[in-house]
C-alpha positions as CSV (number, residue, x, y, z in Angstrom):
1,M,94.9,74.2,105.6
2,D,94.7,76.1,108.9
3,Y,96.5,79.4,109.4
4,K,99.6,79.3,111.5
5,Y,99.7,80.1,115.2
6,Y,101.1,83.6,114.6
7,I,98.0,84.7,112.5
8,D,95.3,86.7,114.2
9,T,92.5,84.7,112.5
10,E,89.7,86.7,114.2
11,K,90.8,89.9,112.4
12,I,91.3,88.6,108.9
13,E,89.5,90.7,106.4
14,C,88.5,88.9,103.1
15,E,86.5,90.5,100.3
16,I,84.9,87.7,98.3
17,R,82.1,88.0,95.6
18,N,80.2,84.9,94.4
19,Y,78.6,84.7,91.0
20,G,76.8,81.3,90.7
21,L,79.5,78.6,90.8
22,F,82.3,81.1,90.6
23,S,84.0,83.0,93.4
24,F,86.2,86.1,93.2
25,R,88.6,87.4,95.9
26,R,89.6,91.0,95.5
27,V,91.7,91.4,98.6
28,I,92.6,89.6,101.8
29,K,94.2,91.3,104.8
30,I,95.9,88.9,107.3
31,P,97.3,90.4,110.5
32,F,99.9,88.9,112.8
33,N,99.0,88.5,116.4
34,D,102.5,89.2,117.8
35,A,103.1,92.5,116.1
36,K,100.9,94.8,118.1
37,T,103.5,97.7,118.2
38,I,104.2,97.5,114.5
39,N,102.3,99.5,111.8
40,K,104.2,98.5,108.7
41,K,102.3,96.5,106.0
42,A,103.5,94.2,103.3
43,V,101.4,94.0,100.1
44,F,101.9,91.0,97.8
45,I,100.4,91.1,94.3
46,M,100.1,87.7,92.6
47,M,98.2,86.2,89.7
48,N,94.9,84.7,91.0
49,P,93.6,83.3,94.3
50,S,93.9,79.6,95.0
51,K,92.0,78.6,98.1
52,A,92.8,81.0,100.9
53,N,89.9,82.9,102.5
54,G,89.0,84.1,106.0
55,D,88.9,80.6,107.4
56,E,91.7,78.7,105.7
57,S,95.1,79.3,104.1
58,D,96.8,77.6,101.1
59,I,100.4,76.7,100.3
60,T,101.3,79.9,98.5
61,V,99.7,82.2,101.1
62,D,101.4,80.2,103.9
63,R,104.8,80.7,102.3
64,I,104.2,84.4,102.0
65,L,103.0,84.7,105.5
66,A,106.0,82.8,106.8
67,Y,108.4,85.0,104.9
68,A,106.8,88.2,106.1
69,H,106.5,87.0,109.7
70,D,110.2,85.9,109.8
71,R,111.3,89.4,108.9
72,S,109.6,90.7,112.1
73,Q,108.8,94.1,110.7
74,Y,105.2,93.8,109.4
75,S,101.9,94.1,111.3
76,E,99.9,92.5,108.5
77,V,100.1,91.1,105.0
78,I,97.7,92.3,102.3
79,I,97.3,90.0,99.3
80,L,96.0,91.3,95.9
81,N,95.7,89.5,92.6
82,T,95.8,90.6,89.0
83,I,92.9,88.3,88.3
84,S,90.3,87.9,91.1
85,L,88.9,84.5,90.0
86,Y,89.6,81.6,92.4
87,D,91.4,78.7,90.7
88,S,93.6,76.3,92.6
89,N,95.4,75.2,89.4
90,S,97.2,77.9,87.4
91,N,97.4,75.5,84.4
92,S,93.6,75.5,84.1
93,A,93.1,79.3,84.8
94,K,92.5,80.1,81.1
95,Q,89.8,77.4,80.9
96,S,88.3,78.7,84.2
97,I,88.1,82.2,82.9
98,K,86.4,81.0,79.7
99,K,83.9,79.0,81.7
100,A,83.2,82.1,84.0
101,E,82.8,84.3,80.9
102,D,80.4,81.9,79.4
103,S,78.4,81.6,82.6
104,M,78.4,85.3,83.7
105,G,78.8,86.9,80.3
106,K,82.0,88.5,79.1
107,K,80.7,92.0,80.1
108,A,80.0,90.9,83.7
109,F,83.4,89.1,84.0
110,K,85.2,92.1,82.6
111,E,83.4,94.4,85.0
112,E,84.5,92.2,87.9
113,Q,88.1,92.4,86.8
114,N,87.8,96.2,86.5
115,L,86.5,96.4,90.0
116,N,89.4,94.2,91.1
117,I,91.8,96.8,89.6
118,E,90.0,99.5,91.5
119,V,90.6,97.7,94.8
120,I,94.3,97.3,93.9
121,E,94.4,101.1,93.2
122,K,92.7,101.9,96.4
123,V,95.0,99.7,98.5
124,L,98.1,101.1,96.9
125,K,97.0,104.7,97.2
126,N,96.4,104.3,100.9
127,L,99.7,102.8,101.8
128,C,102.1,104.7,104.0
129,K,105.5,105.5,102.6
130,D,107.2,102.8,104.8
131,D,104.9,100.0,103.6
132,D,106.4,97.5,101.1
133,V,105.0,96.2,97.9
134,Y,106.0,92.8,96.5
135,M,105.2,91.9,92.9
136,A,105.1,88.1,92.5
137,T,102.7,87.6,89.6
138,G,104.6,85.1,87.4
139,N,103.9,85.4,83.7
140,P,100.4,86.8,83.5
141,L,97.4,85.3,81.7
142,P,96.6,87.1,78.5
143,T,94.2,90.1,78.5
144,Y,93.1,90.5,82.1
145,G,96.4,89.6,83.8
146,T,98.7,91.5,81.5
147,A,96.5,94.6,81.4
148,A,96.3,94.6,85.2
149,I,100.1,94.5,85.6
150,K,100.6,97.2,83.1
151,K,98.1,99.4,84.9
152,I,99.8,98.8,88.2
153,Y,103.2,99.8,87.0
154,D,101.9,102.7,84.8
155,C,99.5,104.3,87.2
156,F,100.0,103.1,90.8
157,C,103.6,102.5,91.5
158,K,105.7,105.0,89.6
159,N,107.0,106.6,92.8
160,K,106.9,103.5,95.0
161,S,109.8,101.1,95.5
162,I,108.7,97.6,94.6
163,F,110.3,94.3,95.8
164,S,110.6,91.1,93.9
165,F,112.3,87.8,94.6
166,K,115.1,86.0,92.7
167,S,114.4,82.6,91.2
168,V,117.2,80.7,93.0
169,R,118.1,77.5,91.2
170,E,120.5,74.8,92.2
171,D,123.1,76.5,90.0
172,S,123.5,79.9,91.7
173,T,124.8,81.4,88.4
174,N,121.4,80.8,87.0
175,S,119.6,83.1,89.4
176,K,117.3,85.6,87.8
177,K,115.2,88.6,88.9
178,T,112.5,88.2,86.2
179,T,111.1,85.6,83.9
180,V,112.1,85.5,80.2
181,R,109.1,87.7,79.5
182,G,110.3,90.3,82.0
183,F,107.7,89.6,84.8
184,T,108.3,88.9,88.4
185,F,108.4,85.3,89.6
186,H,105.4,83.8,91.4
187,P,106.1,82.0,94.7
188,S,105.2,78.6,93.3
189,R,106.3,75.4,94.9
190,Q,109.0,74.6,92.3
191,H,111.2,77.5,93.5
192,D,112.4,75.8,96.7
193,S,114.8,78.7,97.5
194,F,112.4,81.4,96.3
195,F,112.4,83.4,99.6
196,E,116.1,83.2,100.3
197,E,116.8,86.7,99.0
198,N,114.6,89.6,98.1
199,N,115.7,92.3,95.6
200,K,114.5,95.8,95.0
201,F,114.0,96.5,91.3
202,D,116.5,98.9,90.0
203,F,115.9,98.2,86.3
204,I,113.3,98.5,83.6
205,I,110.5,95.9,83.6
206,T,110.1,95.0,80.0
207,G,107.4,92.4,80.0
208,Y,103.7,93.1,79.2
209,G,103.6,89.9,77.2
210,N,106.2,90.8,74.5
211,K,108.7,87.9,74.5
212,K,111.2,89.8,72.3
213,T,111.8,92.6,74.8
214,R,115.0,92.8,76.9
215,I,115.9,94.5,80.1
216,N,117.1,98.0,79.5
217,D,116.3,97.9,75.8
218,A,116.9,101.5,74.8
219,N,114.2,101.2,72.1
220,I,111.4,100.6,74.6
221,V,112.4,102.6,77.6
222,R,110.0,105.4,76.9
223,S,106.9,103.2,77.1
224,L,107.9,101.5,80.3
225,V,108.2,102.4,84.0
226,R,111.4,102.4,86.0
227,V,110.7,101.2,89.5
228,Q,112.7,103.5,91.8
229,Q,115.3,102.0,94.2
230,E,115.4,103.7,97.6
231,P,118.8,104.9,98.9
């Protein structure tokens, strides 16, 4: 899938590492070619890369780029992932991780994921105060994905406003800001109205893989991070 006309394809930066049959994308930076006078960046943190690289896009990345471009306030989009392993089918991600661990060794795979977290940390620490961060991970995969999200909230974003998107269903009364497990929605194809409205978090994120947690549960507030809402 080719990038749209408004993408400056010659200036795309994509950090990919290959280990045998497996590829890992730690970060991709995609600038708009019609935003020369704008310096504001939009960072999207999702689950794992599908297909997008320096030469071609994919469905999810296209949707994100279209959303950011339509807002006419960003010079580029930076995409990070809680798990850096390429997999075009999220339903098979667990199996892909197992295969990669068996091929590379668990130690090498874990080291790659730790390096991925370091890249996330570096990007977030170097953002300007006006830049925006969008969490759109969906329910994370066990171990690596959950740990990455927890570290992002605990270490990187305590004083940074973070955006999410509502899951807008046909029945508007069923709109939600988080999944049942307390995580942000992923921009998957089944959410047709996913990008209709964005919302700054002004509540406690309770997820981290505990299905029994609830938003604003007084018993767990101490162990969680409140994402600040700007005035």
